[in-house]
C-alpha angles and dihedrals in degrees: 000000000000126000089252093051091050091050094049094049092046093050093046091059097052110111137184125262114249090258093049090051092049090048091050091056089058087070099168128036144152133258114204117199111191135147142092090326086068089064098039097045092234131128096211119030121207099222095252094097117127111238087221090080092063110091117131096183098186099036110158116175091184088062087056091049097047091048089048092050090048087063090053091251118153102201149017132219117201126205095235089177128004127191093289089069096233110146123217088206131057097262118195090214104061141030090217098093148084089289089075096042130087092249107121087341090291094306098100128115112190091181090058094044090052095044090051094047090049090051093047091048094047099243132121124263129216138172138222118206113181113225090206108078113181092186103048112098093211094057109117094025097098119223095023093059092044088057092048091049094048091049090056091043088053090053093053095045098047106038106050108048127243120002121201099192134015110202123211126177126196096234107141121171137141124303128215088284092057092249134118124230122232098216118227093220090165089065093040093053092047090057090051096050090046098048100031107022093169093055122098119223118226112208089023138068100313113050136010142213121262089227104252141047098228095083092252113155138195121253088225114036115187121195088189112072137156115281086230099049120159103231137335087233092066112117092228119041104160120015123127090265090056099045097044109132091359112137102180122060137168137199102248110160128195132254119195113207127187141141130252087226135038091263131050094223125051117275117175090217089066094058089105094043101070105139117263119260095243093052092050093047089052089054090048093050092049097042107035086028093046103058093273133101122236124232108189118190119221114180122210118226128241089278089057096251137115108253115252090245092059092043088053093049093048090053090050092051090051093045091052093048091048093047097043093052101034098111127033114203094191118103121259092245110070110252132168093205109050132181127191129209091233134016114276132198108243128189103154138031121195122206126184126186123210095250091183086082093036145273107287114150110100101170136001142170133211124215134193119190088351095302121115109244102169139022116198139177122204124008109182116150095351139353122187108199104203111197118222089231134013113258133203110221143141095213139049125185124189118201122195102212099179129015144162104239117323113323124218125209126213096186144014122185130183115194 
């Protein structure tokens, strides 16, 4: 057996953990960037903001959840604390929080309101807690700040019910003392796994970044990559060329994050710059339909509401998804060679591997009436093959042209 054969067989047998698999089925969910930046017009606050500016008088987390659900999203991640250090809950460990704002006379807890709205609406809830804190005096001091951060993390993971994803980013700048902190991620992740064992950790051991914030995706997205990979920003993370002579692999799937507007926080001057429906759908098809998940940010305004333009676009996304995938022409039994009683108009074909036995398909082609209509690379959890033009046909054939061991499909859809 050659080194390449060994590598291929080893990689083909790597599978997701139960929580990684459950996260993958979430597919499409919302990011909500909200805080003092909403009121200052900035993207990155510096920690000197006065909590008195924070007063979203019409805040309605149920409005957020209803809008998110209209887009066919299945979860919501809230920025509980961004780099400015302002906490959307009444943390015991800082004065820089909603407890010193006019919002509900200092009695508000936006994390709780959001968690409860998600539970009521039947979607998953997640939290973002920035490791970089430009307000906290202990930032940059080492162990003292790690203790501070873990205390806040513990508050978030013990007071608001089940969490499906805990979101870390790698932003690391100077604190108020002019020093940078070396984050003790090992301890942070231990706390997460102990307190919320069913939650996946983004920026940690469970899921990885796509490598950009524009919504760009890879043509071939591998969930199985070498343990000692170079960077999640590499254009190729798992092809045969990359895994040659590799002996240790891990299941490390991709999340694509981007914003519905140019910025991550709300800016009134961007009300007319909500991304076009076709652009967002293209991102959806290439991310959710390209073995990634899609985390789409929608920023509430100063009143604490999603702007009507964002709400309208979210509804349009959901309507498109529901309409595009309303009727599956494929037979109930999974077949790679399908024949229909009458010609049908086809624009999209959905393929899903059984990733519980591994990700195995490397390349595939789709034919109609004997003519090739699509060439694809990886499949993984889900591939949405979007045809350049609609076709009318009474037969579809899928040919696996290269694979790592025998693949198994859980779903095939023709739409």
